C-alpha positions in Angstrom: 82.9 44.9 -101.4 84.4 42.3 -103.7 86.7 39.5 -102.4 89.8 37.8 -103.8 87.7 34.7 -104.3 85.3 36.5 -106.5 88.1 38.0 -108.6 89.5 34.4 -109.0 86.1 33.1 -110.1 85.6 35.9 -112.7 89.1 35.5 -114.0 88.9 31.7 -114.0 92.1 31.3 -112.1 93.1 30.2 -108.6 93.1 32.5 -105.5 96.9 32.0 -105.4 97.3 33.3 -108.9 95.3 36.4 -108.0 97.5 36.9 -105.0 100.7 36.6 -107.1 99.4 39.2 -109.5 98.3 41.7 -106.8 101.6 41.3 -104.9 103.8 41.1 -108.0 105.5 38.0 -106.7 106.0 34.7 -108.5 105.4 33.6 -112.1 102.0 34.3 -113.7 101.3 33.8 -117.4 100.5 37.0 -119.4 97.1 35.5 -120.2 96.3 34.9 -116.6 97.6 38.3 -115.5 95.4 40.1 -118.1 92.4 38.1 -116.9 93.0 39.0 -113.3 93.6 42.7 -113.9 90.4 42.8 -116.0 88.4 41.1 -113.2 89.9 43.5 -110.6 88.7 46.4 -112.7 85.3 45.0 -113.3 84.7 44.2 -109.7 86.5 47.3 -108.3 88.5 45.0 -106.1 90.6 46.5 -103.4 93.0 44.3 -101.5 92.8 44.1 -97.8 95.6 46.3 -96.5 96.1 44.2 -93.3 96.3 41.0 -95.2 98.8 42.4 -97.7 100.9 43.8 -94.9 101.1 40.3 -93.3 102.2 38.8 -96.6 104.6 41.6 -97.6 105.8 42.6 -94.1 105.1 46.1 -95.3 101.9 48.1 -94.8 102.7 51.5 -96.4 101.5 53.1 -93.2 103.3 55.6 -91.0 102.0 56.5 -87.5 102.2 60.1 -86.3 101.6 60.6 -82.6 100.9 64.2 -81.4 100.0 65.5 -77.9 97.3 68.0 -78.8 95.8 68.4 -82.2 94.0 71.6 -81.1 97.4 73.4 -80.9 97.8 74.9 -84.4 101.5 74.0 -84.4 100.8 70.3 -84.7 98.5 70.3 -87.8 101.2 72.4 -89.6 103.8 69.7 -88.7 101.4 67.0 -89.7 100.8 68.6 -93.1 104.5 68.5 -93.8 104.8 64.9 -92.7 101.8 63.8 -94.8 103.1 65.6 -97.9 106.5 63.9 -97.7 105.0 60.5 -96.9 102.5 60.7 -99.8 105.3 61.6 -102.2 107.0 58.3 -101.3 103.9 56.2 -101.4 103.1 56.1 -97.7 99.9 57.0 -95.9 99.9 58.7 -92.4 97.7 57.7 -89.5 97.3 60.7 -87.1 96.9 59.9 -83.4 96.1 62.6 -80.8 97.0 61.6 -77.3 95.5 64.7 -75.4 98.8 64.6 -73.5 97.7 61.4 -71.7 100.3 58.7 -71.1 97.8 55.8 -71.2 96.2 57.0 -74.4 99.6 57.3 -76.0 100.4 53.7 -74.9 97.1 52.5 -76.4 97.8 54.2 -79.7 101.3 52.6 -79.9 99.8 49.1 -79.4 97.1 49.8 -82.0 99.6 51.0 -84.5 101.8 48.0 -84.0 98.8 45.7 -84.5 98.2 47.5 -87.9 101.8 46.7 -88.8 102.8 50.3 -89.5 106.2 50.6 -91.1 107.4 53.4 -88.8 106.5 56.0 -86.2 107.0 59.8 -85.9 106.6 60.8 -82.3 105.9 64.3 -80.7 105.4 63.0 -77.2 105.2 65.0 -74.0 106.9 62.1 -72.2 110.5 62.1 -73.1 111.4 59.2 -70.7 108.6 57.1 -72.1 109.1 53.3 -71.7 106.4 52.9 -74.5 109.2 53.2 -77.1 111.8 50.9 -75.6 110.6 47.7 -77.2 109.1 48.9 -80.5 110.6 47.0 -83.4 109.7 49.5 -86.2 111.8 52.6 -86.9 111.1 55.7 -84.9 111.9 59.4 -85.4 111.2 62.0 -82.7 109.9 65.3 -84.0 110.3 68.5 -81.8 111.1 66.2 -78.9 114.1 64.2 -77.7 113.7 60.6 -76.7 116.0 58.3 -74.8 118.4 56.1 -76.7 119.7 56.4 -80.3 116.4 57.6 -81.8 116.9 60.2 -84.5 115.4 63.5 -83.6 114.4 66.7 -85.5 114.1 69.9 -83.5 114.8 73.6 -83.8 117.5 75.4 -81.9 115.4 76.4 -78.9 118.3 77.6 -76.8 119.3 80.1 -79.6 115.7 81.0 -80.0 115.4 82.0 -76.3 118.5 84.0 -76.5 117.3 85.8 -79.7 114.0 86.6 -77.9 115.7 88.2 -74.9 118.1 90.2 -77.0 115.4 91.4 -79.3 113.3 92.7 -76.3 116.3 94.4 -74.7 117.3 96.0 -78.1 113.8 97.3 -78.4 113.7 99.0 -75.1 112.2 96.4 -72.6 114.2 96.2 -69.4 111.9 94.2 -67.1 111.6 90.8 -68.7 109.5 87.8 -67.9 109.2 84.4 -69.5 106.1 82.2 -69.6 107.6 78.8 -70.3 106.0 75.6 -71.3 106.3 72.4 -69.2 109.9 72.1 -68.0 109.8 68.3 -68.3 110.3 68.8 -72.0 114.0 69.3 -72.8 113.3 71.2 -76.0 111.1 73.7 -74.1 113.6 74.0 -71.2 116.2 75.1 -73.7 114.0 78.0 -74.8 113.7 79.2 -71.3 117.4 78.7 -70.4 118.5 80.7 -73.4 116.2 83.5 -72.6 117.2 83.7 -69.0 120.9 83.6 -69.8 120.6 86.8 -72.0 118.0 88.5 -69.8 120.3 88.3 -66.8 119.6 91.0 -64.3 116.6 92.2 -66.3 114.7 89.0 -65.6 111.9 89.7 -63.1 109.8 86.5 -63.5 110.0 82.9 -64.9 106.8 80.8 -64.7 105.4 77.7 -66.4 102.2 77.3 -68.4 100.5 74.4 -70.1 100.5 74.8 -73.9 96.7 74.9 -74.2 94.9 78.3 -74.3 92.9 78.2 -71.1 96.0 77.1 -69.0 98.0 79.9 -70.7 95.3 82.5 -69.7 95.6 81.3 -66.1 99.4 81.6 -66.2 99.3 85.1 -67.7 96.8 86.3 -65.0 99.1 84.9 -62.4 102.1 86.8 -63.9 100.3 90.1 -64.0 98.9 89.6 -60.5 102.3 89.1 -59.0 104.9 90.9 -61.2 105.5 94.0 -63.2 107.2 93.7 -66.5 107.4 95.4 -69.9 108.7 92.5 -72.0 107.4 88.9 -72.1 108.7 85.9 -74.0 106.1 83.2 -74.4 107.4 79.7 -75.0 104.9 79.2 -77.9 102.5 81.3 -79.9 99.4 80.0 -78.2 100.7 81.2 -74.8 101.6 84.5 -76.4 98.1 84.9 -77.8 96.6 84.2 -74.4 99.1 86.7 -72.8 98.0 89.4 -75.2 94.3 88.8 -74.5 94.8 89.0 -70.7 97.0 92.1 -71.0 94.5 93.8 -73.3 91.7 93.0 -70.9 93.6 94.7 -68.1 94.1 97.8 -70.2 97.8 97.2 -70.8 98.7 98.7 -74.2 100.7 96.5 -76.6 103.4 97.3 -77.6 103.4 100.7 -75.8 103.4 99.4 -72.3 104.2 95.7 -72.8 106.1 94.0 -75.6 105.4 90.3 -76.3 107.3 87.8 -78.4 106.2 84.2 -79.0 107.8 81.1 -80.4 106.9 78.7 -83.2 105.8 81.0 -86.1 102.4 79.4 -86.6 99.8 81.1 -88.9 97.8 82.1 -85.9 100.4 84.8 -85.1 99.4 86.7 -88.2 95.7 86.5 -87.3 95.6 87.9 -83.8 95.6 91.7 -83.1 98.1 93.1 -83.0 100.0 90.5 -85.2 102.6 88.6 -83.1 106.3 89.1 -83.2 107.7 85.6 -82.8 110.7 83.3 -83.0 109.8 81.2 -86.0 110.7 77.6 -86.3 111.0 76.2 -89.9 107.9 74.1 -89.1 107.3 72.6 -92.6 111.0 71.8 -93.1 111.0 70.0 -89.7 108.0 67.8 -90.5 109.4 67.2 -94.0 112.8 66.2 -92.6 111.3 63.9 -90.0 109.3 62.0 -92.6 112.3 61.8 -94.9 114.5 60.3 -92.2 111.9 57.8 -91.2 111.3 56.6 -94.7 115.1 56.3 -95.1 115.2 54.1 -92.0 112.2 52.0 -93.2 113.9 51.4 -96.5 117.2 50.5 -95.0 119.2 53.6 -95.8 122.0 54.9 -93.4 121.2 58.1 -91.6 124.3 60.3 -91.1 123.3 62.1 -87.9 121.2 61.1 -84.9 120.1 64.7 -84.0 119.1 67.3 -86.5 118.7 70.8 -85.2 117.3 73.5 -87.5 117.9 77.2 -87.0 115.2 79.7 -86.0 114.7 83.4 -86.9 112.9 86.5 -85.5 109.7 87.5 -87.4 109.0 91.1 -86.4 105.4 92.2 -86.3 103.4 94.6 -84.1 103.6 93.2 -80.6 107.0 94.7 -80.2 108.2 98.3 -80.8 110.3 99.4 -83.7 113.6 100.8 -82.6 112.6 104.3 -83.5 109.5 104.0 -81.2 111.5 103.4 -78.1 110.9 105.8 -75.2 
C-alpha cells in the first residue's frame, strides 16, 4: 500500500503539500495540486482514515450497536441505518453485543478509539452507565436511554392494545401474552397495552428471551401450565417459536389457537402458516434514527427528543377471519 511520502516523492512536492491537497485545507498552487492528484491516481493512494480523523476531527464513521444480530429484526434496522448513512457520506460499523454488558462496554471504547462521529444504540441495558460520559452524539433506536438522548421507537403500548382487541374481535376469549424481557421499557409497554385491553380474558402473562431457543422453552411452559386460545408474542421470533411448539403438540392454528406477533419482519411471511403481526415501520425507524444522528453530528437542532412511530395490524393466516369464528 502506497504512503503519503511516496506520493510526495512522485509529485515532487512536500508531504505537507500532499496533506493540504487531500484534506482540501490551505493554499496549494494549481500545478502542485495537479501533480499530487496524478501521483495519487498512479499509486492508488488511499489516505489512512484514522490519521485523517485525527487531523479533521471527523472520521465519517457511525457506530451501530445491536444486542443480537441473529434476530432478523436487527439486520432490517441496520439496512435502513446504512442506507441513510451512505446517502450522507458516512459508513456504518456494526457491533453485535450478544446481549452482554461487558461486550457492549468494550465496543463503545473501541468505537471511541476509532473516533466515530456518532453512535446509534439498540441496547438491552436502558440504565447503562456506558453512555454517560460519551462525547459524541448518540441516538437510541427501539430503546429508551437515560438523559436527554434522542430516541426512535414504535408505539408499543398501542401495538399491545391492537393485538388484544384483534384477538377478541376474532373470537379468542382466553388470552395469553409471551412478553420479552420486562427490563426493557419499550417491551413492557407492549405487554401493558395488551393486558389493559385483555382485562378479564387474560389467563397468563409470562416472559421470554428474544432468541428462538428461549422462546421455545417459554412456549412449552405456557402450554404445560395454561389453556388459552389466543396468544400475543412480543416479537415475531417468539411468535414463530410458539407456532412450532403448538403444532408439535397437535394444536391447530388458527382453528384452536390464534397467534399474533410484533415487529413485522420478513420471517413472518416465510413461516407456515404466515404470521399475523403488529408491524413496526422498521425501515422508517432506522432511517429516522440515522437522519437524527447525522443532524446532531453536523450541528443541526433536533425539534423533539422522543420520536414514536405508529404501528399497524398485518393480518395473515395465524388468526381467524371474522367469518370463520365459531
